[in-house]
C-alpha positions as CSV (number, residue, x, y, z in Angstrom):
1,M,24.3,109.9,94.9
2,T,27.8,110.0,96.2
3,R,26.6,112.5,98.7
4,W,24.2,110.3,100.2
5,V,27.1,107.8,100.2
6,R,29.3,109.9,102.3
7,E,26.6,110.9,104.6
8,V,25.7,107.7,105.4
9,V,29.2,106.5,106.2
10,G,29.9,109.7,108.3
11,L,26.8,108.4,110.3
12,L,27.7,104.5,110.3
13,A,31.2,106.1,111.6
14,A,29.8,107.8,114.3
15,R,27.8,105.0,115.9
16,A,30.9,102.5,115.4
17,P,32.2,101.8,118.7
18,R,35.7,103.3,119.8
19,L,38.6,100.5,120.4
20,D,39.4,100.7,124.0
21,C,35.2,100.9,124.8
22,A,35.3,97.9,122.6
23,L,37.7,95.9,124.5
24,K,36.4,97.2,127.9
25,K,32.7,95.7,126.8
26,I,34.6,92.5,125.9
27,A,36.7,92.5,129.1
28,R,33.7,92.7,131.1
29,K,31.6,90.1,129.3
30,G,34.3,87.6,130.8
31,G,36.3,87.3,127.3
32,G,40.0,87.1,127.6
33,M,40.9,86.9,123.8
34,V,40.3,88.8,120.8
35,L,40.8,87.8,116.6
36,L,42.9,90.1,114.9
37,D,43.3,89.8,110.9
38,G,44.1,92.6,108.4
39,T,42.6,92.3,104.8
40,L,43.3,93.8,101.4
41,I,40.0,95.3,100.2
42,R,41.1,95.7,96.2
43,T,40.5,98.9,94.7
44,R,40.6,99.7,91.1
45,W,44.1,100.9,89.4
46,R,43.9,104.3,88.8
47,S,47.2,106.1,86.6
48,G,49.1,108.7,88.8
49,K,51.4,109.1,91.4
50,K,49.1,109.9,94.1
51,N,47.4,106.4,93.7
52,R,51.3,104.6,94.0
53,K,51.2,103.9,98.2
54,N,47.6,101.9,97.3
55,Y,49.9,99.2,95.6
56,S,50.6,96.3,98.0
57,G,53.6,94.9,96.3
58,K,52.9,91.5,98.3
59,R,49.9,91.1,96.7
60,K,50.5,92.7,93.5
61,C,47.3,94.5,93.2
62,H,45.8,98.0,94.7
63,G,43.9,98.2,97.5
64,L,43.3,99.2,101.1
65,L,44.1,97.5,104.6
66,V,41.9,97.6,107.2
67,I,42.4,95.6,110.7
68,A,39.5,94.0,112.4
69,L,38.7,92.5,115.8
70,T,36.1,89.9,116.8
71,D,35.5,88.1,119.6
72,D,36.0,84.5,120.3
73,R,32.7,83.4,118.5
74,G,33.5,85.6,115.5
75,R,31.6,88.9,115.9
76,L,33.0,92.1,114.6
77,L,33.7,94.6,117.6
78,W,35.7,96.9,115.8
79,V,37.5,97.8,112.1
80,S,40.5,100.1,111.7
81,T,40.7,103.0,109.4
82,A,41.4,101.7,105.7
83,R,45.3,102.7,105.3
84,P,47.0,102.9,101.8
85,G,47.9,99.1,100.5
86,R,51.4,99.4,101.1
87,T,50.8,99.9,104.5
88,S,51.9,95.9,106.1
89,E,49.1,94.6,109.2
90,I,52.0,95.2,111.8
91,T,52.5,98.8,111.1
92,A,49.0,99.2,111.2
93,C,49.0,97.7,115.0
94,R,51.3,99.8,115.6
95,H,49.9,102.7,114.4
96,D,46.8,101.9,116.3
97,Q,48.5,101.0,119.6
98,L,46.8,97.7,119.6
99,T,49.0,95.8,122.1
100,A,48.8,99.0,124.5
101,K,45.3,99.1,124.6
102,L,44.7,95.3,124.9
103,R,46.8,95.2,127.8
104,T,45.3,97.9,129.8
105,A,42.2,95.9,129.1
106,G,43.7,93.0,130.2
107,L,42.9,90.9,127.0
108,G,45.0,88.6,125.0
109,A,44.9,88.3,120.9
110,I,45.2,85.7,118.1
111,A,46.4,87.0,115.5
112,D,48.1,85.3,112.0
113,L,52.2,85.2,111.4
114,A,51.4,89.0,110.0
115,S,51.0,90.4,113.1
116,S,53.3,88.2,115.3
117,G,54.9,90.4,117.6
118,S,52.3,92.8,117.6
119,T,49.8,91.4,120.5
120,T,50.0,90.3,123.7
121,A,49.3,86.6,122.9
122,A,52.0,84.1,123.4
123,P,53.5,82.5,119.9
124,T,51.5,78.8,119.3
125,P,54.2,76.3,119.5
126,A,54.8,74.4,116.3
127,P,53.1,71.0,115.9
128,Q,55.7,68.1,116.3
């Protein structure tokens, strides 16, 4: 069973769009903005030093962090590789060079405060 799962994951990964291709596709269709958000996928706790990197101190649980990009209608465009749970969203965005790739494609991004400073979108003014 494990072998089948790995084979299917490999096949799906081969079909997945690269980030730059996904952004160019949105820019060609006339979209000017993407939605960016990260989430922690909880995993089971395992003992040992190797699993310590998967512990998220912010959420007090073990997991893997992924960053997702969607278009303005919420359709999934791209998902990052899974990173250890201790990784912050802004670090993951910097590692994937999202800011540079968004600028190259001529797109902006709407993100939550965990990703502020990593996108080309201007900050939203506070309501008065």
